C-alpha positions in Angstrom: 5.9 15.1 10.3 8.5 16.8 7.4 10.4 18.5 9.9 11.5 15.3 11.2 11.5 13.1 8.4 14.6 14.6 6.9 16.8 14.0 10.4 15.5 11.0 10.8 16.7 9.6 7.2 20.3 12.1 7.9 21.0 9.9 11.2 20.1 7.1 9.2 22.8 7.7 7.0 25.1 8.0 9.3 24.8 4.7 10.9 25.0 2.6 7.6 28.0 5.4 7.0 30.5 2.5 6.9 28.9 0.7 4.6 30.8 -0.2 1.3 32.7 2.6 0.1 33.8 2.9 -3.6 35.3 4.6 -5.9 34.6 8.0 -6.4 32.4 8.6 -9.2 31.2 11.7 -10.4 27.9 13.1 -9.2 25.9 12.7 -13.0 27.4 9.2 -13.4 25.8 8.5 -9.7 22.5 10.3 -10.5 22.0 8.2 -13.8 22.8 4.4 -12.2 20.6 5.0 -9.1 17.4 6.9 -12.1 18.2 3.2 -14.0 17.8 1.5 -10.9 14.4 3.4 -9.8 13.4 1.8 -12.9 14.1 -1.6 -12.5 12.7 -1.3 -8.5 9.5 -0.2 -10.7 9.6 -2.4 -12.8 9.2 -5.0 -10.5 7.0 -4.6 -8.9 4.5 -3.9 -13.0 5.7 -7.4 -13.6 3.1 -8.5 -10.9 0.3 -6.3 -10.8 -2.7 -9.2 -11.6 -0.7 -11.9 -11.2 -0.6 -13.2 -8.0 0.9 -16.4 -8.7 4.3 -14.4 -9.4 3.4 -13.2 -5.5 6.7 -15.7 -4.9 9.0 -13.9 -7.3 8.4 -10.7 -6.6 9.2 -10.8 -2.8 12.3 -12.4 -4.4 12.2 -9.9 -6.6 11.8 -6.7 -5.0 14.2 -7.9 -2.3 17.1 -7.6 -4.4 16.7 -4.0 -4.3 16.2 -3.9 -0.9 19.3 -3.8 2.1 18.1 -5.2 5.0 17.8 -4.3 8.1 15.5 -1.9 6.2 13.9 1.5 7.8 10.4 2.4 6.9 9.2 5.2 8.1 5.1 5.0 7.3 3.4 8.2 7.5 0.9 6.5 10.3 3.2 4.6 12.3 6.1 4.8 13.8 9.5 4.1 12.1 10.7 1.0 12.5 13.6 -1.7 11.6 12.6 -4.8 9.6 15.6 -7.6 9.9 14.2 -10.3 7.7 14.2 -10.3 4.2 11.7 -12.5 4.5 9.1 -10.0 6.7 10.6 -6.7 4.7 9.1 -8.9 1.1 5.9 -9.5 2.8 5.2 -6.8 4.0 6.1 -5.3 0.0 3.7 -8.2 -1.3 1.4 -6.6 1.2 1.4 -3.0 -0.8 0.9 -4.5 -4.0 -2.1 -6.2 -2.8 -3.5 -2.7 -1.4 -2.7 -1.2 -4.2 -4.6 -3.8 -6.4 -7.6 -3.5 -4.7 -8.1 0.4 -5.1 -7.5 -1.1 -9.2 -4.0 -0.3 -9.9 -2.3 -2.5 -12.4 0.9 -0.2 -13.4 2.9 2.1 -10.8 4.6 5.0 -13.1 7.4 7.3 -11.7 6.0 11.2 -12.3 9.1 12.5 -10.6 12.7 10.9 -9.9 14.6 14.1 -7.4 17.4 12.1 -6.6 20.5 14.2 -4.7 24.1 12.7 -4.2 25.5 12.6 -0.9 28.1 10.8 -1.9 30.0 8.2 -4.5 27.5 5.8 -2.1 24.7 7.4 -0.4 21.9 9.3 -2.6 18.6 10.8 -1.2 15.7 10.6 -3.5 12.5 11.9 -3.3 10.3 10.3 -5.8 6.8 10.6 -6.5 4.8 7.8 -8.4 1.4 6.6 -9.2 -1.2 4.2 -9.9 -2.6 3.7 -13.1 -5.7 1.6 -13.3 -6.7 -0.2 -16.9 -8.7 2.5 -18.0 -5.7 4.5 -17.9 -6.6 7.3 -14.8 -4.8 7.3 -11.9 -6.2 5.4 -9.1 -3.2 6.1 -6.4 -0.5 8.7 -5.9 2.3 8.0 -3.4 5.8 10.6 -2.3 8.8 9.1 -0.5 11.9 9.7 0.5 14.2 7.1 -0.1 18.1 6.8 1.1 20.1 4.8 -2.0 23.2 3.2 -0.6 25.8 1.7 -3.1 26.8 -2.0 -0.9 29.0 -4.5 -2.2 28.9 -2.8 -5.9 25.1 -2.5 -6.4 21.9 0.5 -5.0 20.4 -0.5 -2.6 17.2 1.0 -0.4 18.1 1.2 3.1 15.4 3.5 4.6 12.2 4.5 2.7 9.4 7.2 4.0 6.5 7.6 2.5 4.2 10.9 3.0 1.4 12.7 2.0 1.0 13.9 -1.6 -0.5 17.0 -0.1 2.6 17.7 2.1 5.3 16.9 -1.0 8.7 19.3 -0.6 11.3 19.9 -2.9 14.9 18.3 -2.9 17.3 21.6 -4.1 
């Protein structure tokens, strides 16, 4: 699975390559922007935990971080492209519900590895953990993200969670 994941993501980057380009920017500046983007992304989840009445708001907010069509490559199913923002929001809301069943009340980045591929294209390999009310880790995940700058905003165009036991490092 690990050996297939990177070629799939890089292939997707070639397909979406024509997305809006911006003026050249230093890799350190791009990395800092994407780092902040991921902090906002995880904050969206954290505002939703324990507040099911805010599910509709969560769906709208999470979709702002994602580009549709979105390529999802789950670890146990075939990759699929999701065309509608509504379905993407529903999928992510389902993820939150699953985390809440495990007792997660907050997500924290354990590690963010960001590799700048171009001024408008970034590959990230991020590890997160779900924390319960007692402050204990009750969930861990690692995902590879392909992030593009589209119309001046960073958006996830593809992501694939994978098993923490298979964790890789971007060099």
